[in-house]
N, C-alpha and C positions, 0 to 999 in steps of 0.2 A: 110564602115562599122561599122563605131563607129556612125556615127550621123543616122541613121538607125536602127542600136539599141536602143541611145538615146531616138527614138519614138516609141519603147516598150516598154524602160523601162518607161516613163510617164505615159504610157497607163496603164501598169499594176498597176500602184498606185490607178487610177482613177475607173477601172475596179473591185479592191477589196475595194475599199472603198463603192464603190458607189453598190454594188451587197448585201456588209453586213450590208448598210444600208435600202435597199430594202428588208432584212430580220429581220430588226428591232435589230440589232446589238449592244449595247450601244456604246458609246464615248471609253469608258476602256475598254470596248472588240476588238477595230476595232486598237484600240492602242496596244493590244497585239500582234492582226498577224504584224505587221512592227516589233517588239521588234527586232528579228533576223536577219532580214533583215538588222537594221540600225549595229546591234552586227557583223555580217557576214563580214560586209564593213570593219569592223576594224581589225578583224582579218586578211582579204583579202589583204589589203592596208599592210599592216606587211608582209606579205609572196610575195605579187605579184610583188615584186623587185626585188627579191632574184631570182623568177622564169625567170623573162623578161629575167634578167644576165645570168640564165645557158642556158637558151630551147628558147632564143628570141619571142619578139613581134608576132610574126605569133602564136606562139604554145596557147601564155596566150589569144590573141583577139580571138585565135578560140574553145580554151574550155570556154571561157566568154561566146561566141555565143550558145556552145552546151551546156551549164547551164541555160541560161535564154530558150530554146526550153523545157530543163526539167522545168523550174519553171509552165513554162504555159501548158505543158501538164499537169502535178498535177494540177492544178486547171479545169482541165475539170472532176478531179473527187467530186470535192464538192459537195455534196448533198443537198436537200432538207430535206428531210426527219431527218438529223443528228441532235443529238442535237449540243448545243450551243458549248461544253466542247471540244468534241470531230472535231465539225467544226472549231475551234480556234486554235487546236494543228495544224490541216492538215495543213489550210495556212500558220500557220507560218514556219512551215515547206518547203511550196513551196515555200516563201516567201525570206525564207533565202537564198534556189538558187538562189532566183534570185539578191541578196544583195551581193554576191560572184560575180555574172555574172558581174553587172554591175561595179566592183570595177576593175576587170581583164580586162573590153573592155577599161576603162578608163586609164588602162596603156597605151594600146597600142594606143591610139587617142591622149593622153596628150603628150607620150614621145616621139612617132616619130616625132613630130614636130622641136623637138632639135636634134636629129638625124642627121636628112634630111639637116640641117642649120647651116654654115661655122660657124664655131665658132668667126669668126670677125666681124658677121653680125648681133650682138646683135638687134639691129634694127628691121631686116626682121623678124626677132624670135617672138620677142614682138608683131609685128604684127600678125603674122601668128597665135601665141597662142590666141591673141583678136578674129581674125576671127575664129576660130575653137570653141573657147569660147561661141560665141557667137550664134556661128549657133546651138550648145550643146542647150543653153537654148529654142532658139525659135523652135526647133524642140522638145526640151521635153512638150513643153506649147502648140506645137502642138497634140502630143503626148495626153497631156490632154484631149482635145477637143475629137479627134477620140475615142480616149476610150471610152470615153460618151456618143457621139454620137451613137458608135455599139452598145453598152451595152443598149439603147434605143430599139435597135431591137431585139437581141438577145444577149444573156451571151453567148453563143456558138458561135454566129457567131463574135462577137471582141475577142473572145481566136482566132481564126482559121486565121482571116485577119494579128494577131501582129506575128502568124508563119508563115504564107507566108513570112511578112518582113524581118523577122530575117532568113530566109531562102534566100531570097532575097540577102541578107548583106553578108552571105557565101564566093562566089564563088570572091569580093572582096580582101578579107584576104587570100581566096588560093591561087588564082595567081597574087596575084597584092604584096604578101609583098616578099621580101627576106628571108628565113628561119633563116638567122645570124642575122638579125637586131636585136638591141637590147643586142647582147649577148657581154659579159663581155670580153676587149681584155683582161685584167689584173686577178689577184685575186679577187674573190668576195667577196662581201662585208655578213658577218654572222649577227645572229640576236643578237648575242652579239654587236657589231659595233652598230647595228639601237639604243640599247637603251642605247650607252653614250650620255647622254645630259649636254653636256659643251658650247653648244652653246646658248647662251640669247637670241639672236633674234630668231634664230629655236625655241625656246620652248615658246616664247611670241606669234609668232606667229601661234601655233599649240594650243595654249590654246585659243585664239581667232579666231581661228576659229571653237573650240567645240562647245564657245557659239553660235557661229554663225549658224551651222548647227542642233545642238538641238533647240533652238529658230525656226528655218524654220521646223522642223518635229514637234515640241510641236504645230502651229499652224495645220499645214496641216493633223494629225492624230488625235487630242483631240477636239476641238472649232468648226470646220467645220463639222463633223455630228452632234456636238451639235445646231448651228447655222440649217443645212439643216432639224431641228427638232422642231424648234422654232415657233410656234403659229403666223399668221401675225398679225401686230398690230390694224388692223383695229375692230375697238370697243370694245377692251381691256378700264375695266375702267370707260365706258360708254354704252354700250350694257345693257339692263336688259336681268334678267334669271329666270327662277323659276328651271333648273334644266340642268346639263350637256351637253343634248340634242340641247338647244337652242343658245349654245357655238360653234363655226367653230373654223377649223384649227387647232385642238388638245386644244382650250383654255377651261377651266371648269368655273362653276358656283361658284361663290365666297359668303361668308354667310351676303353677304353686297346687295346680289342681283343684282351683275355687272358680267361681265364673265372677266377673268381676266387670 
């Protein structure tokens, strides 16, 4: 279920980014659409562990899959005749539910490896986590390509195929997981316990991950749209022109009489 979800998560990013690009949104406007996706993930990460310990991983995984359906369903409502402000607000809210869904399902997909591995078999646990993480990253990449390819055919088709994949993932979670899996056997942690930051190594790891994920999302959501709009380099500075129409691929005619 988690791996199928990962395909739809990767596809969602590309579908939104490229569809916004086709509608001539700027890089900053595209970045705004993903703000709640990222912020919702922060809040969900704080609460998902408490939810999982109280209700079990099966519940968090199914809620995550359902919210991903909600996110994709809302994207069907993105209208071509909306103003940019309306579209940005609407898509940002739709992506917010996708961000919540991502971290709820990630809790189930990654935590279950530790729960089903005996404590004395740490080597097996590391191998299993590496295997799951490798597959997750690979399938997310496949989601990027699949979402982009389907979008070339039809925006609605891309959304429909992803919704079908989410529906296919649900039976694995419904019938394959025990309801008690992941529930706390002792007293559950509270929010107060979570914010106790007396572990220096954990704090350093958290800080490193902050920069890691910030750099990833900054590259993906800001420079990528700029790169798509950048004119081809052929002829720049060498091709003569009399007006902008003489230059191709978005280049303009400079005062020197050359395309730039």
